[in-house]
C-alpha positions as CSV (number, residue, x, y, z in Angstrom):
1,M,10.2,138.6,-115.4
2,D,13.8,137.7,-114.6
3,R,16.5,140.0,-113.4
4,K,18.0,140.7,-116.9
5,E,14.6,141.7,-118.3
6,Y,14.0,143.9,-115.2
7,D,17.3,145.6,-115.6
8,Q,16.7,146.3,-119.3
9,L,13.2,147.7,-118.6
10,A,14.5,149.9,-115.8
11,E,17.3,151.2,-118.0
12,E,14.8,152.1,-120.7
13,L,12.5,153.9,-118.3
14,K,15.2,155.7,-116.4
15,P,14.9,159.5,-116.8
16,T,17.7,161.0,-118.8
17,G,19.7,163.6,-117.0
18,H,20.4,166.8,-118.8
19,K,23.8,167.4,-117.2
20,V,25.0,170.0,-119.6
21,K,21.7,171.9,-119.5
22,N,21.6,171.7,-115.7
23,G,25.2,172.8,-115.4
24,F,24.6,175.7,-117.7
25,N,21.5,176.8,-115.8
26,A,23.4,176.6,-112.5
27,F,26.2,178.6,-113.9
28,L,23.8,181.2,-115.4
29,Y,21.6,181.6,-112.4
30,G,24.5,181.5,-109.9
31,G,26.3,184.2,-112.0
32,V,23.2,186.3,-112.1
33,M,22.9,186.1,-108.3
34,G,26.5,187.0,-108.0
35,V,26.0,190.0,-110.2
36,I,23.0,191.1,-108.1
37,A,25.0,190.7,-105.0
38,Q,27.8,192.8,-106.5
39,A,25.3,195.5,-107.6
40,I,23.9,195.6,-104.0
41,L,27.4,195.9,-102.7
42,E,28.2,198.8,-105.1
43,F,24.9,200.4,-104.2
44,F,25.7,200.5,-100.5
45,M,29.3,201.6,-101.1
46,N,28.2,204.5,-103.4
47,V,25.0,205.6,-101.6
48,Y,26.3,205.4,-98.1
49,H,29.9,206.2,-98.9
50,C,31.3,203.3,-97.0
51,S,34.2,200.9,-97.6
52,Q,33.7,197.5,-99.0
53,K,34.4,196.0,-95.6
54,E,31.5,198.0,-94.1
55,A,29.2,197.4,-97.1
56,T,29.6,193.6,-97.2
57,P,27.5,192.8,-94.1
58,M,24.7,195.1,-95.4
59,M,24.8,193.3,-98.7
60,T,24.7,189.9,-97.0
61,I,21.7,191.0,-94.8
62,T,19.9,192.2,-97.9
63,L,20.5,188.9,-99.7
64,V,19.2,187.0,-96.7
65,F,16.1,189.2,-96.5
66,F,15.3,188.8,-100.1
67,A,15.9,185.0,-100.0
68,C,13.5,184.7,-97.0
69,L,10.9,187.0,-98.7
70,L,11.0,185.0,-101.9
71,T,10.7,181.8,-99.9
72,G,7.7,183.1,-98.1
73,L,6.0,184.2,-101.3
74,G,6.7,180.8,-102.9
75,I,8.9,182.3,-105.6
76,Y,12.3,180.9,-104.5
77,D,11.2,177.3,-105.0
78,N,10.1,178.2,-108.6
79,I,13.5,179.8,-109.3
80,A,15.3,176.8,-107.7
81,K,13.4,174.4,-110.1
82,H,15.1,176.1,-113.1
83,A,18.4,177.1,-111.5
84,G,19.2,174.0,-109.7
85,A,22.5,174.3,-107.9
86,G,22.7,178.0,-109.0
87,T,20.5,178.9,-106.1
88,F,22.9,177.2,-103.7
89,I,25.0,180.2,-103.1
90,P,25.6,179.5,-99.4
91,I,24.0,182.5,-97.8
92,T,20.8,182.5,-99.8
93,G,20.4,178.7,-99.8
94,F,20.9,178.6,-96.0
95,A,18.3,181.4,-95.6
96,N,15.9,179.5,-97.8
97,S,16.3,176.3,-95.8
98,M,15.8,178.2,-92.5
99,S,12.7,180.1,-93.6
100,S,11.1,177.1,-95.3
101,S,11.5,175.0,-92.2
102,A,10.1,177.8,-90.1
103,M,7.1,178.2,-92.4
104,D,6.4,174.5,-92.4
105,S,6.2,174.3,-88.6
106,R,4.5,177.6,-87.8
107,S,1.2,175.9,-87.0
108,E,2.8,174.2,-84.0
109,G,3.5,177.5,-82.3
110,L,6.5,179.7,-81.7
111,I,8.5,177.4,-79.3
112,F,7.7,173.8,-80.3
113,G,7.1,174.7,-83.9
114,I,9.2,177.4,-85.3
115,G,11.9,177.4,-82.6
116,S,12.5,173.7,-82.5
117,N,12.2,173.0,-86.3
118,M,13.8,176.1,-87.8
119,F,17.2,174.4,-87.8
120,K,15.9,171.1,-89.1
121,L,17.6,171.5,-92.5
122,G,20.1,174.2,-91.6
123,G,21.3,172.4,-88.5
124,T,22.9,169.7,-90.5
125,V,24.8,172.2,-92.6
126,I,26.1,174.0,-89.5
127,T,27.0,170.7,-87.8
128,Y,28.9,169.2,-90.8
129,G,30.5,172.6,-91.5
130,I,31.9,172.8,-88.0
131,V,33.0,169.2,-87.9
132,S,34.7,169.4,-91.3
133,S,36.4,172.7,-90.6
134,S,37.6,171.3,-87.2
135,L,39.1,168.2,-88.9
136,L,40.8,170.3,-91.5
137,G,42.2,172.6,-88.8
138,V,43.7,169.6,-87.0
139,I,45.1,168.2,-90.2
140,R,46.6,171.6,-91.0
141,Y,48.1,172.0,-87.5
142,V,49.6,168.5,-87.7
143,I,51.1,169.3,-91.1
144,T,52.6,172.6,-89.9
145,L,54.3,170.7,-87.0
146,F,56.4,168.8,-89.6
147,W,57.2,171.7,-91.9
């Protein structure tokens, strides 16, 4: 089989991406998660009679708790299969990566297992988040020097 035949066969067997469907699912599931977050926020504001500024951390903690709980029960991965990027709302996606890494390494013990491997996936997000925000801060500072 020569290169041209191989390329033709590979093109025929390549899975087709459902970009519109995946985009719609991400939009739908991400929107539902946003609505749930807003409902939790409204719940805390109305039940505990606190301001939005005070209720926001409670809502965030609740979302992290449920993301970790659903990850532990194996439900979050099933949701992510259908939702795709819709489950990538930063706080819940980060909680999922932390708790799944912790669960994978729990057999190695608290220190060398959970403690050292918990940030395996989340650590890269933190690292690149800090590096990119630092770079953007320097760029913004340099720009403000000339304006």
